[in-house]
FIRO-403273 format. One record per residue (C-alpha): x, y, z. Coordinates in steps of 0.25 Angstrom, whole numbers, padded with zeros to 4 digits, always signed. Example, Ala and Ser with C-alpha at 12.3 -4.5 7.8 and 13.67 -1.06 7.14 Angstrom:
+0049-0018+0031 +0055-0004+0029 
This chain:
+0120+0316+0188 +0113+0305+0186 +0106+0302+0172 +0090+0297+0172 +0086+0292+0159 +0072+0287+0157 +0071+0270+0154 +0061+0266+0143 +0057+0251+0140 +0060+0250+0126 +0060+0237+0124 +0048+0234+0130 +0041+0246+0120 +0048+0239+0108 +0043+0225+0112 +0029+0230+0114 +0030+0238+0101 +0034+0225+0094 +0022+0217+0098 +0014+0229+0095 +0020+0228+0081 +0017+0212+0080 +0003+0215+0083 +0002+0226+0073 +0008+0216+0061 -0002+0205+0065 -0014+0215+0064 -0008+0220+0051 -0007+0206+0045 -0020+0203+0051 -0027+0213+0044 -0020+0211+0031 -0026+0196+0032 -0039+0201+0035 -0040+0210+0022 -0035+0198+0014 -0046+0191+0021 -0056+0201+0016 -0052+0202+0002 -0053+0185+0001 -0065+0187+0007 -0071+0197-0001 -0065+0193-0013 -0073+0179-0009 -0085+0185-0006 -0086+0191-0020 -0083+0179-0026 -0095+0171-0020 -0104+0180-0023 -0100+0182-0036 -0105+0166-0038 -0116+0166-0029 -0121+0178-0039 -0117+0169-0052 -0122+0156-0046 -0137+0156-0052 -0130+0159-0066 -0119+0148-0064 -0129+0137-0059 -0138+0142-0071 -0125+0140-0082 -0123+0127-0074 -0138+0120-0076 -0137+0124-0091 -0123+0117-0094 -0130+0105-0085 -0142+0106-0095 -0132+0105-0107 -0124+0096-0103 -0135+0084-0100 -0141+0089-0114 -0127+0084-0119 -0127+0072-0111 -0139+0067-0115 -0139+0071-0128 -0127+0065-0132 -0133+0052-0127 -0147+0052-0131 -0139+0055-0146 -0131+0041-0144 -0140+0031-0139 -0152+0035-0147 -0142+0035-0160 -0138+0023-0154 -0151+0017-0153 -0157+0022-0168 -0147+0015-0174 -0151+0001-0169 -0166+0005-0166 -0170+0015-0176 -0185+0018-0171 -0183+0017-0157 -0181+0032-0153 -0171+0042-0145 -0163+0038-0132 -0167+0049-0122 -0160+0053-0112 -0164+0061-0099 -0154+0067-0090 -0157+0071-0077 -0150+0073-0062 -0152+0063-0050 -0147+0068-0037 -0139+0077-0044 -0133+0067-0053 -0137+0065-0070 -0146+0053-0073 -0150+0049-0086 -0164+0043-0091 -0161+0035-0106 -0175+0035-0112 -0181+0033-0125 -0187+0044-0134 -0197+0037-0142 -0204+0048-0149 -0204+0058-0138 -0208+0048-0127 -0196+0042-0119 -0198+0028-0114 -0188+0019-0106 -0178+0012-0113 -0177+0001-0103 -0192-0003-0099 -0197+0004-0110 -0191-0001-0124 -0186-0015-0127 -0173-0023-0127 -0166-0019-0139 -0168-0003-0136 -0161-0007-0123 -0150-0013-0128 -0147-0002-0138 -0149+0008-0128 -0140+0001-0118 -0130-0004-0129 -0128+0011-0131 -0129+0017-0117 -0118+0004-0113 -0107+0011-0125 -0109+0025-0120 -0107+0022-0105 -0095+0014-0110 -0089+0026-0116 -0090+0034-0104 -0080+0025-0097 -0065+0023-0096 -0069+0007-0097 -0065+0000-0110 -0073+0003-0120 -0078-0011-0123 -0094-0016-0122 -0098-0029-0122 -0114-0030-0126 -0120-0044-0125 -0133-0046-0135 -0136-0032-0136 -0144-0034-0148 -0152-0046-0143 -0166-0037-0141 -0163-0030-0154 -0170-0035-0167 -0160-0041-0177 -0161-0031-0186 -0157-0020-0176 -0145-0027-0173 -0136-0024-0184 -0138-0009-0181 -0135-0012-0165 -0122-0017-0170 -0117-0007-0178 -0122+0005-0167 -0112-0005-0157 -0102-0006-0168 -0100+0009-0170 -0098+0011-0155 -0090-0001-0153 -0080-0001-0167 -0068+0009-0167 -0070+0020-0178 -0066+0035-0184 -0073+0047-0182 -0077+0056-0193 -0066+0064-0188 -0057+0053-0188 -0058+0049-0173 -0054+0035-0167 -0065+0028-0159 -0061+0016-0154 -0076+0011-0151 -0082+0003-0140 -0076-0012-0140 -0089-0021-0140 -0093-0036-0137 -0106-0038-0143 -0113-0051-0142 -0126-0056-0150 -0134-0066-0156 -0138-0059-0169 -0131-0064-0182 -0119-0059-0185 -0125-0052-0199 -0129-0044-0189 -0117-0040-0182 -0107-0036-0191 -0109-0023-0193 -0094-0019-0186 -0093-0031-0177 -0084-0041-0176 -0093-0053-0174 -0089-0067-0168 -0095-0079-0166 -0095-0090-0153 -0097-0103-0157 -0096-0117-0152 -0085-0128-0156 -0090-0141-0152 -0079-0150-0157 -0069-0148-0145 -0056-0152-0153 -0058-0141-0164 -0061-0131-0152 -0048-0136-0147 -0041-0133-0161 -0049-0119-0161 -0039-0115-0150 -0026-0124-0153 -0027-0134-0139 -0029-0147-0136 -0040-0154-0131 -0037-0164-0116 -0047-0173-0112 -0047-0174-0098 -0054-0186-0090 -0061-0197-0094 -0068-0194-0107 -0083-0193-0104 -0095-0188-0111 -0095-0175-0103 -0082-0165-0102 -0077-0151-0099 -0069-0143-0108 -0061-0133-0104 -0047-0125-0109 -0037-0127-0100 -0025-0117-0101 -0010-0123-0099 -0006-0107-0094 +0006-0110-0102 +0011-0121-0095 +0005-0129-0110 -0004-0127-0122 -0019-0125-0117 -0029-0137-0120 -0045-0141-0118 -0048-0150-0109 -0060-0159-0110 -0062-0162-0095 -0071-0175-0095 -0080-0178-0084 -0089-0189-0078 -0100-0196-0081 -0108-0190-0072 -0103-0176-0073 -0108-0165-0084 -0120-0167-0094 -0122-0164-0109 -0124-0148-0104 -0111-0148-0098 -0103-0155-0107 -0092-0147-0112 -0090-0157-0124 -0103-0153-0130 -0105-0138-0127 -0095-0133-0138 -0084-0122-0137 -0086-0108-0140 -0077-0101-0149 -0078-0087-0156 -0078-0086-0172 -0075-0072-0179 -0086-0070-0189 -0085-0055-0194 -0078-0041-0190 -0067-0044-0184 -0058-0031-0184 -0043-0030-0182 -0037-0021-0169 -0031-0008-0175 -0019-0009-0164 -0015-0018-0151 -0017-0005-0141 -0032-0004-0148 -0042-0006-0136 -0050-0018-0135 -0051-0032-0130 -0044-0041-0141 -0050-0053-0137 -0057-0062-0126 -0053-0077-0122 -0062-0085-0114 -0057-0099-0108 -0066-0109-0100 -0076-0097-0100 -0090-0105-0098 -0092-0111-0111 -0079-0105-0117 -0067-0114-0118 -0057-0106-0124 -0064-0094-0133 -0058-0082-0138 -0065-0068-0144 -0057-0060-0153 -0062-0046-0153 -0062-0035-0161 -0062-0019-0157 -0077-0014-0159 -0088-0023-0160 -0086-0037-0158 -0099-0046-0158 -0100-0061-0152 -0110-0068-0158 -0114-0085-0154 -0125-0094-0148 -0132-0091-0136 -0122-0096-0124 -0111-0098-0134 -0101-0090-0123 -0101-0077-0129 -0105-0070-0116 -0093-0077-0109 -0084-0071-0119 -0087-0057-0117 -0094-0053-0105 -0090-0064-0094 -0075-0064-0102 -0075-0048-0099 -0083-0047-0087 -0074-0057-0080 -0062-0049-0086 -0066-0035-0082 -0076-0036-0071 -0070-0049-0064 -0083-0057-0065 -0079-0071-0065 -0086-0084-0058 -0082-0100-0059 -0094-0100-0069 -0087-0094-0079 -0077-0107-0080 -0079-0116-0089 -0085-0130-0084 -0073-0138-0082 -0063-0128-0083 -0055-0122-0070 -0055-0108-0076 -0059-0098-0084 -0050-0088-0093 -0056-0075-0099 -0043-0067-0106 -0046-0054-0114 -0036-0048-0124 -0034-0032-0123 -0028-0021-0130 -0011-0021-0131 -0010-0037-0129 -0018-0036-0115 -0023-0049-0110 -0034-0049-0098 -0035-0063-0092 -0045-0068-0082 -0045-0083-0076 -0058-0088-0067 -0051-0102-0060 -0064-0112-0054 -0053-0116-0043 -0041-0109-0036 -0038-0095-0031 -0037-0084-0038 -0052-0087-0044 -0050-0076-0054 -0035-0072-0060 -0035-0060-0070 -0023-0058-0076 -0017-0048-0089 -0007-0049-0099 -0002-0036-0105 +0002-0042-0119 -0002-0054-0128 +0014-0058-0125 +0010-0060-0110 -0001-0066-0112 +0004-0078-0121 +0015-0080-0112 +0006-0079-0098 +0013-0068-0092 +0002-0059-0086 +0007-0044-0082 -0006-0045-0071 -0012-0057-0064 -0022-0055-0051 -0035-0059-0047 -0046-0051-0044 -0045-0038-0035 -0060-0039-0030 -0072-0048-0034 -0078-0042-0046 -0065-0036-0052 -0053-0037-0058 -0039-0034-0056 -0035-0020-0061 -0024-0025-0072 -0036-0031-0078 -0047-0019-0076 -0034-0009-0080 -0033-0014-0094 -0048-0020-0097 -0056-0007-0093 -0067-0013-0092 -0076-0010-0078 -0089-0006-0073 -0093+0010-0072 -0100+0013-0058 -0104-0002-0058 -0110-0003-0071 -0106-0012-0082 -0105-0004-0095 -0096-0015-0104 -0098-0029-0100 -0113-0031-0099 -0120-0043-0104 -0134-0046-0109 -0140-0050-0095 -0137-0035-0091 -0143-0028-0103 -0147-0015-0098 -0136-0004-0097 -0140+0007-0089 -0155+0009-0092 -0158+0002-0080 -0148+0012-0072 -0152+0023-0063 -0152+0036-0071 -0142+0043-0064 -0132+0030-0066 -0136+0031-0082 -0130+0045-0081 -0119+0042-0073 -0114+0030-0082 -0117+0036-0095 -0110+0048-0090 -0121+0056-0095 -0124+0069-0089 -0109+0070-0082 -0108+0084-0086 -0119+0086-0080 -0117+0080-0067 -0104+0089-0067 -0111+0101-0071 -0121+0097-0058 -0109+0095-0050 -0104+0108-0054 -0118+0114-0051 -0118+0109-0037 -0105+0113-0035 -0108+0128-0040 -0121+0129-0030 -0111+0123-0019 -0102+0135-0021 -0112+0144-0022 -0118+0140-0010 -0104+0141-0004 -0101+0154-0009 -0115+0160-0001 -0109+0154+0012 -0094+0158+0009 -0102+0173+0006 -0107+0173+0020 -0096+0167+0027 -0086+0176+0021 -0093+0189+0022 -0093+0187+0038 -0078+0187+0038 -0075+0195+0028 -0086+0205+0040 -0075+0199+0050 -0063+0203+0041 -0068+0217+0038 -0071+0220+0054 -0056+0216+0059 -0051+0224+0048 -0057+0237+0052 -0051+0235+0065 -0038+0232+0060 -0040+0246+0050 -0030+0254+0062 -0020+0245+0058 -0016+0255+0047 -0014+0267+0054 -0006+0261+0064 +0006+0258+0054 +0010+0272+0053 +0010+0271+0069 +0019+0258+0067 +0029+0266+0060 +0030+0278+0070 +0031+0268+0081 +0043+0260+0074 +0049+0275+0073 +0048+0278+0087 +0054+0264+0091 +0067+0267+0084 +0069+0279+0092 +0066+0273+0105 +0076+0264+0101 +0087+0274+0097 +0083+0283+0110 +0084+0269+0119 +0099+0267+0112 +0102+0282+0115 +0099+0280+0130 +0106+0267+0132 +0118+0275+0126 +0117+0287+0136 +0114+0276+0149 +0127+0270+0145 +0135+0283+0145 +0129+0289+0158 +0131+0275+0163 +0145+0277+0160 +0145+0292+0167 +0140+0288+0180 +0153+0283+0185 +0161+0295+0182 +0153+0305+0189 +0160+0301+0202 +0174+0305+0196 +0169+0318+0190 +0163+0322+0205 +0178+0317+0211 +0186+0325+0201 +0177+0338+0202 +0180+0338+0218 +0196+0336+0218 +0199+0339+0204 +0209+0351+0209 +0216+0343+0218 +0220+0332+0209 +0225+0343+0202 +0237+0347+0211 +0241+0333+0216 +0259+0330+0213 +0261+0323+0200 +0264+0307+0203 +0278+0302+0201 +0282+0294+0188 +0284+0279+0190 +0296+0273+0187 +0302+0258+0185 +0311+0254+0198 +0315+0241+0192 +0329+0244+0188 +0331+0248+0203 +0326+0236+0207 +0335+0226+0200 +0347+0235+0205 +0342+0233+0218 +0343+0218+0215 +0356+0217+0209 +0361+0222+0223 +0355+0215+0233 +0361+0201+0224 +0375+0208+0227 +0374+0211+0241 +0370+0197+0244 +0382+0190+0235 +0392+0199+0243 +0386+0193+0256 +0391+0178+0252 +0404+0173+0258 +0416+0169+0247 +0419+0155+0244 +0433+0151+0243 +0433+0139+0232 +0423+0132+0225 +0424+0116+0227 +0425+0106+0216 +0413+0099+0209 +0415+0084+0211 +0414+0075+0197 +0404+0064+0198 +0406+0050+0190 +0396+0040+0185 +0398+0028+0194 +0386+0020+0188 +0397+0010+0181 +0403+0007+0194 +0391+0003+0201 +0387-0006+0190 +0402-0014+0190 +0399-0014+0205 +0386-0021+0202 +0391-0033+0191 +0403-0036+0203 +0392-0038+0215 +0385-0047+0205 +0399-0056+0201 +0402-0057+0214 +0388-0064+0217 +0389-0075+0207 +0401-0079+0210 +0397-0082+0224 +0384-0090+0218 +0393-0098+0208 +0402-0103+0219 +0391-0108+0228 +0385-0118+0216 +0390-0132+0214 +0393-0138+0199 +0381-0140+0190 +0377-0155+0188 +0377-0160+0174 +0362-0157+0165 +0360-0173+0161 +0355-0176+0146 +0341-0180+0144 +0339-0194+0135 +0326-0195+0126 +0317-0205+0135 +0304-0205+0127 +0306-0220+0122 +0309-0225+0135 +0295-0218+0140 +0289-0225+0130 +0294-0240+0132 +0291-0237+0145 +0277-0234+0143 +0275-0246+0134 +0282-0257+0144 +0271-0250+0155 +0258-0254+0146 +0263-0267+0142 +0265-0271+0156 +0250-0265+0160 +0245-0273+0148 +0251-0288+0152 +0246-0286+0165 +0232-0282+0161 +0233-0296+0152 +0235-0303+0164 +0223-0300+0171 +0213-0301+0160 +0207-0315+0160 +0201-0313+0145 +0193-0303+0138 +0178-0301+0141 +0169-0306+0132 +0159-0295+0124 +0145-0295+0128 +0135-0300+0119 +0124-0287+0116 +0110-0295+0119 +0097-0288+0113 +0090-0281+0124 +0077-0277+0118 +0069-0287+0127 +0076-0283+0139 +0074-0270+0137 +0058-0272+0135 +0057-0280+0146 +0064-0271+0155 +0052-0260+0149 +0042-0271+0152 +0047-0273+0167 +0049-0259+0166 +0033-0256+0163 +0029-0267+0172 +0037-0260+0184 +0028-0249+0182 +0017-0256+0182 +0020-0263+0195 +0023-0250+0201 +0011-0243+0196 +0002-0257+0203 +0011-0256+0216 +0005-0241+0217 -0008-0245+0214 -0007-0256+0225 -0002-0248+0235 -0015-0238+0232 -0024-0248+0233 -0018-0251+0247 -0018-0237+0251 -0032-0237+0247 -0037-0249+0255 -0030-0243+0266 -0039-0230+0264 -0051-0239+0262 -0048-0247+0276 -0047-0236+0283 -0059-0228+0278 -0068-0240+0282 -0061-0240+0294 -0066-0227+0295 -0080-0230+0292 -0081-0241+0300 -0077-0233+0311 -0087-0221+0308 -0098-0230+0305 -0095-0240+0318 -0107-0250+0312 -0108-0256+0298 -0120-0246+0292 -0126-0261+0287 -0125-0271+0299 -0127-0259+0309 -0116-0268+0314 -0102-0263+0320 -0090-0265+0311 -0081-0275+0317 -0067-0277+0311 -0067-0290+0302 -0082-0286+0296 -0088-0278+0286 -0076-0279+0279 
């Protein structure tokens, strides 16, 4: 009987269940992500609200710190400047600094407190007090930069009473000269180069004093430098006097370059103007070491009034004195500004010289050089020698022109370390720029002196705090909205927790279903094997009894032996039927006849040869050949002699060699004749053209007569011979 089994698509159900599992896992991951976001948002909102609650207290603390920083900065500067002024001008009053704010930046007002009343230093007081305050401000500003600690002062004592000058120089020396503090700390000081017109006795307190003098004897001046004087041009009353460097190609010289009779006058006559040189008076100090920071010397060659001047410097305060217009400022300011700021022009070149040269010696033997040339290119050249030996040997480590107008190469600025700060010259101000900072805006004063820097930092911090507070408020609003959305989503995903147990149950049912499906498949296979046997069972049930009574089948035996016997009997019968044979015939013996065949062939060939020999006649004897070369040579010689004899009879006499004549005249005549022929040809062509033109004119006249009929002048007919 057939078996019917209900079928279930378990594979399809498994795919659907796997898809549900993936969606469930994704929802679980989303729920975990949202839970982490909720935790983060809750923490950020709590922190932001806490900062918002503390914001007023933080702002108050910052304001207090700012006030304290202002007071500290102002108080320090007030004490320093007031002490500086009191040491020089005791009864001038105290310096009062007012620190404020301009557009969020510190600003500084510098005033004079005169018995409780504030006055403007620049506009309410004299030049002496202004110079003292400006000097103090300059040192203060320099101390807050990374520049070389070098200060140039061009007659800062010019407005002071002579009684105040010693105190002023003493205060400057205290700032400039190296010293050891009470605790033993070494303070290098600020190397100061000062120009003054006061007497050296008023400047002697702590300074190295040197004097610029004039030598009017050129021979003595040359001997001072150890060079020779060379005269150039026709000697006259007016001349240029210049230094001529040989650049290692010999010794330097001083040249007198005489000028023409109508060139120059007494005012421009270098022979009468004198030649500056520097003489040390007192206070020179030795340098502690080669590496001690400071300018060792300045040398000017053909620099305006200077033919060759060398100024040796000490650490600390250096004071240079001399007559008016002696060249003091050129040694200090023109030299250093050319080297530090690149300020050069042709006016700095001495009259009659080709170039001006400035050299500056620094620590560690470094030498800097700038050359301004009147002609050629480049006009300005900078060089740096890293040691005194390289300088003497003329081997610069670096050489180059200005990188930009108003600037110097980096290999100069890197070691000189003198530059403007925010566009303001702190160190190399000349007497024509006496006011420093007092004429600047209050905010710029605070910036350059770094006064209120801490206040500015605090102000920036306060501003950042305000911005952060505003951002915290915005963040709280934004994060609370996002947190509400996260909470709503998490509420919708709450049932996922109860679904975990259902997933476990479904996993168990899936395993049981898979096992049942495997058993069903096995049963189906068994049923498939049993179905073909169902017919055999039915047939056996119908004929089982009949098959039980059937005879037993005989056993099968091999018949091969019987077949072999039958085959032998058949062969014996066939042999018996064959007739009888009387006797067996003898087999003939075969012999090799190849040798006989070869012998027969040889006999036949012998007979043919004998027949041919009998037919041949006797052969003639071979003649003996002799050498006939000599006979042939003799015959050739006789034949040549006969031909020469025949030719001699035919020739009566040898022809005379023609005389070669000069044919140049003939050639010129031929050329002239050729030109004449060309001219004749041209004339013939012109004649033909003229005849053709005459014929054409006649035809035209005849046609005109025919057309007119009568003469237009006499009104008569045209006869053939008239009106020609």
